[in-house]
C-alpha positions in Angstrom: -4.5 -4.0 17.3 -2.5 -6.2 14.9 -3.8 -4.3 11.9 -2.9 -1.0 13.5 0.6 -2.3 14.2 0.8 -3.3 10.6 -0.3 0.1 9.3 2.1 1.9 11.6 5.0 -0.4 10.5 4.2 0.1 6.9 4.1 3.9 7.2 7.4 4.0 9.2 9.2 1.7 6.8 8.3 3.7 3.6 11.1 6.1 4.5 13.6 3.3 5.1 13.3 1.5 1.8 12.9 2.1 -1.9 10.4 0.7 -4.3 7.5 -1.7 -4.1 5.9 -2.4 -0.7 3.0 -4.5 -1.9 0.6 -5.7 -4.6 -3.2 -6.1 -4.9 -5.0 -8.1 -7.5 -7.7 -6.0 -9.2 -11.0 -6.7 -10.9 -9.5 -5.9 -14.3 -7.4 -9.1 -14.2 -4.2 -7.2 -13.4 -2.7 -5.8 -10.2 -2.0 -2.6 -8.3 1.6 -1.9 -7.2 1.9 0.0 -3.9 5.1 2.1 -4.0 7.0 4.0 -1.3 7.4 7.2 -3.3 5.5 10.2 -2.0 2.8 11.5 -4.3 3.4 15.0 -5.7 0.1 16.1 -4.3 1.2 15.2 -0.8 -1.8 12.9 -0.4 -0.1 9.6 0.3 2.2 7.3 -1.6 2.4 6.4 -5.3 0.3 3.5 -6.7 0.2 2.1 -10.2 -2.6 0.0 -11.6 -2.3 -2.4 -14.5 -5.1 -4.4 -16.1 -7.7 -4.1 -18.7 -6.4 -3.7 -22.3 -2.9 -3.1 -20.9 -3.8 0.3 -19.6 -1.7 1.8 -16.8 -3.3 4.2 -14.3 -1.7 6.1 -11.4 -2.9 7.2 -8.0 -2.0 7.7 -4.4 -2.5 5.2 -1.6 -2.8 5.6 2.2 -3.8 3.6 5.2 -7.2 4.2 6.8 -8.6 2.0 9.6 -8.0 -1.6 8.4 -7.7 -0.7 4.7 -5.5 0.6 2.0 -7.3 3.5 0.1 -6.3 4.5 -3.4 -7.3 7.8 -5.0 -6.9 7.4 -8.7 -5.6 10.4 -10.7 -7.5 9.8 -13.9 -11.1 10.0 -12.5 -10.5 11.1 -8.8 -12.3 8.0 -7.5 -11.4 6.3 -4.2 -11.0 2.5 -4.0 -10.8 0.6 -0.7 -8.9 -2.7 -0.2 -8.6 -4.7 3.0 -5.1 -5.2 4.3 -5.8 -8.9 3.9 -6.0 -8.4 0.1 -2.4 -7.0 -0.1 0.5 -9.2 -0.9 3.2 -7.4 1.1 6.8 -7.4 0.1 9.1 -9.6 2.1 11.0 -6.5 3.4 7.7 -5.1 4.9 6.8 -8.5 6.5 10.3 -8.8 8.0 9.9 -5.3 9.6 6.5 -6.3 11.0 8.0 -9.5 12.5 10.8 -7.5 14.1 8.3 -4.9 15.5 6.2 -7.7 17.0 9.2 -9.1 18.9 9.5 -5.8 20.8 7.5 -6.1 24.0 5.5 -3.0 24.9 3.6 -2.5 28.2 
């Protein structure tokens, strides 16, 4: 339930802010930046990967179950990361804290 609340909060907050919403360390020794800009394809939100040999790759990210999925543009592969692997921006975390303080029945 907590992960669902986090996913819903993240999705709702994309429209309310501009820029980076989180980062994930990748296997190439770099990181992936999750952005709040809509992908031109309409398939999620913009993601940028940095790492091996200073290459930069682009893709689109979206939430699925308890994960962030990224479909990379260069090879059309799909990569899955647990919500626990994401270092969320402070603005997103504050929104989650506020949402958790609202009592629902």
